[in-house]
C-alpha positions in Angstrom: -16.6 -4.4 19.0 -14.8 -5.0 15.6 -17.0 -4.3 12.5 -15.4 -4.5 8.8 -17.5 -3.5 6.0 -16.3 -4.2 2.6 -17.3 -2.8 -0.8 -16.7 -2.1 -4.4 -16.8 -5.4 -6.1 -18.7 -6.0 -9.2 -18.6 -7.4 -12.5 -16.0 -6.5 -14.8 -14.3 -7.9 -18.1 -11.0 -9.4 -18.2 -8.4 -6.5 -18.2 -10.4 -4.0 -16.1 -10.0 -2.6 -12.8 -11.9 -2.4 -9.4 -11.3 -0.4 -6.2 -12.5 -2.3 -3.1 -12.7 -0.6 0.3 -13.0 -1.9 3.7 -14.6 0.3 6.5 -13.0 -0.6 10.0 -14.5 0.3 13.3 -13.0 -1.3 16.7 -9.7 -1.3 14.9 -7.3 1.1 14.5 -6.0 0.4 11.0 -3.1 3.1 11.7 -1.7 0.6 14.4 -2.1 -2.6 13.2 -1.5 -4.7 10.0 -4.5 -4.9 8.0 -5.0 -7.2 5.0 -7.2 -8.4 2.3 -8.3 -12.0 1.7 -10.3 -14.0 -0.9 -12.3 -16.9 -1.0 -13.8 -18.9 -3.6 -16.6 -21.8 -2.9 -15.3 -24.9 -1.5 -12.1 -23.2 -0.8 -10.3 -21.6 2.4 -9.8 -17.9 2.5 -6.7 -17.2 1.0 -4.3 -14.0 1.7 -4.2 -11.4 -1.1 -2.3 -8.1 0.4 -1.5 -6.7 3.3 -0.3 -3.2 4.7 1.5 -2.0 8.0 3.9 0.3 9.2 6.4 -1.9 7.9 5.2 -1.9 4.4 3.1 -3.8 2.1 2.9 -7.6 1.2 1.2 -9.2 -1.6 0.5 -12.7 -3.0 2.7 -13.5 -5.9 -0.4 -13.6 -8.4 -0.9 -10.0 -7.6 2.4 -8.4 -7.3 2.3 -5.4 -10.3 -1.4 -5.8 -10.2 -2.9 -4.7 -6.9 -2.3 -2.2 -4.7 -3.3 -1.7 -1.2 -3.3 1.4 0.9 -5.2 2.8 4.0 -6.5 6.1 5.3 -5.9 6.2 9.0 -8.1 9.2 9.8 -11.0 7.6 7.7 -10.1 4.3 9.2 -10.3 2.8 5.5 -8.4 0.2 3.8 -8.4 0.0 -0.1 -7.3 -2.6 -2.6 -6.8 -1.3 -6.1 -7.1 -4.3 -8.6 -5.9 -3.5 -12.2 -5.3 -6.0 -15.1 -8.2 -8.3 -13.4 -8.5 -12.0 -14.5 -10.9 -14.4 -14.3 -8.8 -16.4 -11.7 -9.3 -13.3 -9.4 -13.1 -14.0 -9.0 -13.9 -14.4 -5.5 -15.3 -12.6 -2.2 -12.9 -10.5 -0.9 -12.5 -9.6 2.8 -10.5 -7.8 4.9 -9.3 -7.9 8.5 -6.3 -7.4 10.9 -3.6 -9.9 10.7 -0.3 -10.9 11.8 2.5 -9.6 9.8 4.7 -12.4 10.1 2.4 -15.4 9.5 -0.3 -13.4 7.4 -3.1 -15.2 9.2 -6.0 -13.2 10.6 -5.8 -11.9 14.1 -9.6 -12.5 15.0 -12.5 -14.0 13.7 -14.5 -11.0 12.9 -15.4 -10.9 9.2 -17.6 -8.8 7.2 -19.9 -9.9 4.6 -17.2 -9.6 2.2 -17.7 -8.0 -1.5 -17.8 -10.1 -4.6 -15.8 -9.7 -7.5 -16.5 -11.3 -10.8 -14.2 -11.1 -13.8 -15.5 -12.2 -17.2 -13.4 -13.6 -19.9 
């Protein structure tokens, strides 16, 4: 059974940094593409970053500020977020995804972790 547990969110001032973590069970993070999504109230989840054996991908707004990484042995996926801006405020989720479409591969979502950036 797939289980995803996100952590590391919080309240930070604009320009600050946070490191999000995703603990995955039931998924081999070293074999599948893993990604981060975020969601704001009233909106659909949007893609933020992805990592696979083929490399990394980012939404344009995250390029140069966010870094996605993973630890295969620990089944962990991370998102280092620097130079945070108020528009980064959202609930962040991780999931496995399709490398081409960047859509999640399954409907198993964790509780997410709230990131709030104050101006």
